[in-house]
N, C-alpha and C positions, 0 to 999 in steps of 0.2 A: 504493498500502501504507500502511499503520500500520503504527506504532510506539509506541504504548499511548494514551489517552486517563490525567486525572487533573489532578495540579497542574501551573500552567504555566510555561513558561520563558518569563523576562519581560528583556527589552531591559533592561539596565543592572542588571542584577542578575544574569545566568545568564553566565557567567563563558566567555571563547571558548572554552576547549577544547574546554568540555562541547556546546556550541554546534556546534562544526565533530565533535566526536565522534559527533551525532545524523545530523546531514548527512552523513557521510562515511557513516555505516551506512546509510540511507537508501538512498543515493546507488549502494551498492555493491549493495545488493539488488535496487532497480533497474535497474541494469544487467545484474544474470546472467536477471532475466524478460524482459527485454528482447534478451540474448543468443540466450534461449533459442525464442525467437518468430523474433527473426530468420533463425536456423538452422534455421527450417521446424518446428517446435519446436507441441505444440498449447497450450493457453492452461491446461492440466492441468502442465503443465511446465515452463509459466513459472512459475504458482504454486508448486509445488514449490520450484524453484529460488532465487526470492526469497523466501521464508520459512526456509528454509534456511540463507542468510546472518546474518538476525538471528538463526536458533534458535545460532548459531555466536560470535553479538557478545556477549560479558555485561554490555555495554549496554543492552540490552533484557529485558523477563519471559517467555522461550520460552528454555529449551534451555540454553546454555551461566548466562547469567545470571539464571536463575528464582526466582522470592523460595521461602523457608522458609515450610513450613508450622506448625502451633501445636508438635508436636513435634521443631523442626530438621531436619526432613527436605525434600526435594521429589517434589512428584509433577506431572507434566505431564500435558496434554492439546492435542488436535491434531484437526483433522478436512478433509476435502476435498470437493470434489463437483463434479462435471461436468457443464454445462449441456444437454449433447448429450441424454443418454437418463437424467438424474435421476439416475446412480451417485453414489453418496457411500463413503467408507468415515472413520473417526473412532478413537483410539485416547484412555484415559481413565485418568488414576493409575499413570501408568506411571514406573519409580524408573529403570530404566536405558540410555532410548534416549535416543541421541544428539541425533535430528531424529527429533522425533513426526511433523511432517510427512508424511517419506518413509513410516514405519509406518503412516500413516493413508490412504496412500495405496496398500500393498498391501492394508490391510484391503478397501479398494475393489476393487482387479483380479485377487485371490489368496483371496477367501473368496467364499461366499454372505452374512455380513451387511456390518451396517453399523455396528457400535461393538463393540469387544472394550477389557476392562475389568484392570486390577492386573496381577499375576498372568502370567496368560493372553496380555493381549497383550504383556507383556515376553519372554516367551515364542517366543509367535509371530514377532515383529519379529528376536529371534535367528536362528530355524529360519528366516528368508528372508531371510538375507544381511547385517543390522545388526550390527554387535558392539555388545556391551553396553558401560556405561560404567557406572565406580561413581558411590555416589552423591555422593563429594567434586568429580569432574569439574564439578557444578552449582550447589558454593559457591562461594561470590567477599566478600570481606568488607563489600563493601557491603551483600549483603541482609541479612548477618546482623545489620551495624549496625540497618538499619531492624524485622527481628525484635525483637530490643533494646527498641527504641523504643517499638514496639505490642505489647508486653509490663507498658511501664509506663504505656500509660494515650495515647499518643503521641496526636497527630492521623493519620489515614488518611492521608491526602493528602500526602502527602511529597514527592512526586517525580513521573514520568512512570513510575509501574504496571503499565499493563495489558499486557495482548493484543497480539501481533504478525501480524497476518493482510495476503491480496493478492488483487486478482481484478485479468482478465484479458479479451482481446478478442484470439483469433486469427483467420489470414490465414481461415481457413474460415467468420468469425465465429463460432465457440463462444466461449461465456461460462464461465468458472473460477472457482472461490473455493476461500481453504483459510487456515485461522483454527490456530495456537496458543499456550499460555499457559502461565505456571505459576503461575497461579492469583493469589491474595487473600493478603495477608504474613497469615502467622498462621492460617491458616484450618486448618477443623479436620480433621483426616488423614480421608480419604474423599471430601473433597469434590467436586461435579462442579459447574462453572457452563455457563456456554453457547458454549465454544469449540466443545469435543467436538459438540454437538447440531445434527442437520443442521434448519433452521430457527429455528433460534434464534439461534447464532453465526455460519453459515456456511448458505449456499444460492446457486444458478446455478440457470436455465432457458433457454435460448438464446431467443431473442429478446425478452425481455423486458432481466433484470438475475443481476447475481452480488455479491452481498454478504457484507462480512465486518464483523462487531462489533467491541469493543472496551469494556469499562467495570463498573460492579456487574452481575455475570453474572446474579443472579436475577430482576432484574426484567428482561434480554431473557429468561428463558428462561419466564417470566410471560407474556410479551408476544410471543413467538414472533418476536423484531424480526425477523430477516434476511429470514422467508418472510412476512411482513406488508409487508414494502417490495414483494418481489416481488406480492403480490394486489392490494393496491391500483392497480399498475399493469396485469396482465393483467387483472383484472376488474372494475378504475376505473378505467383509461380513464386513469391518473394516469402524468402527466412523472416520471424519476425524482428532480428534485430536491423535488417537492413531495410526494413519496411520502414518499422519505428524512428528511424533515424532519417530517413531520407522524408519524413514528414516533419519533423521537427528541427531538422538542423538546414534544409535544402528547400522546402516549400513554403513552412510555416512564417518563418523570416520577413519573405518578401512580401507576404498580406500585413508585417505588425507582430505577429502574434512568436511571441518571447514566452518559453517557461520550460514545459515537460510533460510529457507521458508513462505512463506504467501500462505495458501489454504482455499480457500473458498468451502462450501460445497453449493447443489441443494436449505439448507433449510435457507442459509446465519449468516451457525454459522460459523466460523472461525476460526480459528488454526497460530501459528506465536510462534512456536518453534527457537530457535537457537542454536548453538553446540560455535559459537564466544562470545567472553565477552561480546559484546554487539551487539544491531540492531535497529536501528529508525527504528519503525514503525507507521501509525498510523490506524484508519477504520471511514466510517461517517458511522449512521444508517438507517434506514430506512427513522425515524423522522427528518431526517438531524442533529443531534448531530455527533458534532466533535471531536474522541480524539487520543492522538498525544503521543507515549511514546519514548522517548529520553533516560532514564535514566534505566537501570538494574531492580532495584527494581519497576519499573512501571508496567515488564511482568511479567503476571498471570501464574502459573504457570501449 
């Protein structure tokens, strides 16, 4: 899974407490996904469980730690996709859902739609058992400080501020992907990025790959980033590493799309390229080994 792209955490300048907080958060999320799988759950169960952990961790820009919009509010987006039958669900611009990824799954499983937005999505989530939370639940001093810096014209990349997401392969060889975000600091009210858009921020297709993206969403939207990785593999015969690299490092930069993706193929091979200065991410193997990567020099070329 990934915990966001943006400015890099660097050895020597990142304090030990911050480093450990990121590693602990990623490890807890990966463990939640692994437990879902080892308990006989599906890949959808795994990605939902993993993303929920980071949505509840204020360090990450999803759920509890979401960034502020220009009007000092919080609007959250999320999506989930199942590779077996290409079923998908998403919510956009929700303001009172503690775990948007769970609302996205409910859209997938309990409606004939793919995406619900705004007040309708909030109301749907509550009707289906997700207790609403006030806007104050999402507010943290760290994110407020970031909003003040943005309003003052400070550089946008002052930290790891991106989306969170997970991809998984289960015992039945089923693939799934999920993505959740608070968006961009100071974004215009009503702005929706790639995270809840199937094919842009999230995609899964059994036999090919599951993909979740993080970064500057407008470029990922215009480049249909997630599904392009899958199509390069499905129709172009590419392996997951070369397909992911081409999308992230060659195609998206021409559209202003900086960031990264995680892509997991049907054999369990993972690719995690990024064009931003950093991307915190990690994985858990079949035997339960957890690996977290928070510094750029930990990412394999």
